[in-house]
N, C-alpha and C positions, 0 to 999 in steps of 0.2 A: 869284445864284439857282442852286439845285441842280435837277438832273433828278429828276423824281418818278415815273419809269416805266422799265421795261426794264432791260437788263443794266448800265447805268451809273447806276442809281438811287442818289441821294445824292451824286453827284459834281457839282462846280460846272461850269456851262456854260463859264466861262472856262478851266478846266482842260481840258475837252474840246476847245475851240477850239484850244488850243496843243498838246495831247498826243494827241488822237484825231481828227485832221482827216478821216480816212476815215469815222468815225461822223457827224461834222458834215456832211460831203458827203451822206451818206445822209439825215440829218435834214432838210436843206434841200430835198431832192428830194421830200419827202413832204408836199405841201400839203393833201392830202385826209385830214385826221386830226382827232383830238379836241382839246379845249381845252388840256390839259396839253402836248401836243406843239406846238400853235400858240404857246403861251407860250414854250416852249423855242426854237422857231424864231425868234421875235421877239427874244429875248434874244441868241441866237447872232448874228443879223444885226446887232444893235446893237454887240456886242463886235467883230465883224469890221470894222465901220466904224471903230471906234477903232483897231484893229490897222492898218488901211490908212492911217490918218491919221498914224501914227508914221513919222518919216523914217528912212531907212537911215543908219546911223552908220558907213558904209564909204566909203573914198575910191574914186573912179572908177579903173578899171583902164586907162583910155586913156593912151597915151604922152604924157608931159609935161602931163598934165591934173591940176589940183589941186582939181577940183570934187568935191562929195559925190555919191555914187551915188543915182540915183532909180529904178533898176531893176536886175534881174540878167538874165543870159542863161544858158540851159541847152541842151544838145543834146537833140534830140527824144525820145530814149528814155532819157535820164539825168537825174538830179537831184543827184548827189553832189558836183559841183564847179561851183556857180554862179560866174559872173564878174560883177563889179559895174561898172555904167556910169552916166554922167550922160546927160542928154538930148542932148547935143551929140556925144558920141563914138559911133563905129560899130564894133561888135565885128568886123564883116567886114573892116574896114580893118586890124584888129589880127591878122589871120591865120585867123579862124574859117572853117570850111568853108561855102561859100556855100549859103544856103537851109536850113541844118541847125539853126538856133537858134530857140528860143522865148524871147521877151522876157516877163519876169514883173515886174509892179509890185504886184499886189494878191493878197490871199488867194484871191479867186475865180480869178484868172489861174492860180495854182498848182493849184487843184482841177481846172480845165479841162485844164491841161497833163497832169496825172496821168491823168485820165480818157481823154484822147484818145491820149496817146503812151506811157503806161507801164502799160497794162492794169489800171488802178485798183489797183495793188499797194499794200497797206496800208503797207508799209515805205517806199515812195516818197512817199506822202502825208506820213507822219511826218517823213521826212528833209528834204523840201523846206520844209515849214512850220517845222520847227525851225531850219533854216538862215536862213530869212527872219526869224524872231523873234529869233534871235541877232544878226543884222545890225541889228535895231531896238533892241538893248540888253538883251535877256533872256539870263541866263546859261544854260549847258548844262543844269544840273540845277535844277529849279524847285520851290519850295515853294508851298503854297496862298497864303501871304502875298505872295510875289513875283508870282503870277498876278494876285491882286487889285490889287497896285500897278501892274502893267503896264497894266491896263485902267482905272485911274483917269484921269479927265479934268480 
């Protein structure tokens, strides 16, 4: 489905979910809107659920752990260097500064983290969502065909 309104008119919602998460965050926060926007919100929500269901393809960073990661941690005001963890391993036992990490499992967790701790910086939204998507198997540069393939169920 493509957006039929606004500055992203004609772009696929899947592409926006992956490449313009700041816009998607804005879109999701506008429940009082017209039919076209409601349809876009519904489709974005559907695609985000698919995104969340994809497992991370990263190993856990825990010492002597061979499990797959189920989450990442980032420092409160940063997004550039997520560390990957399974549900068993504790990043604080690995030397992280106590109380300074945010655990991220889902697209929504990432949006909330950026909103609360990174001043809603557009670059932070894009960096974190891109790193999460890459950890779920998406390459750095994505074509529309790869976007569609990523969201196929």
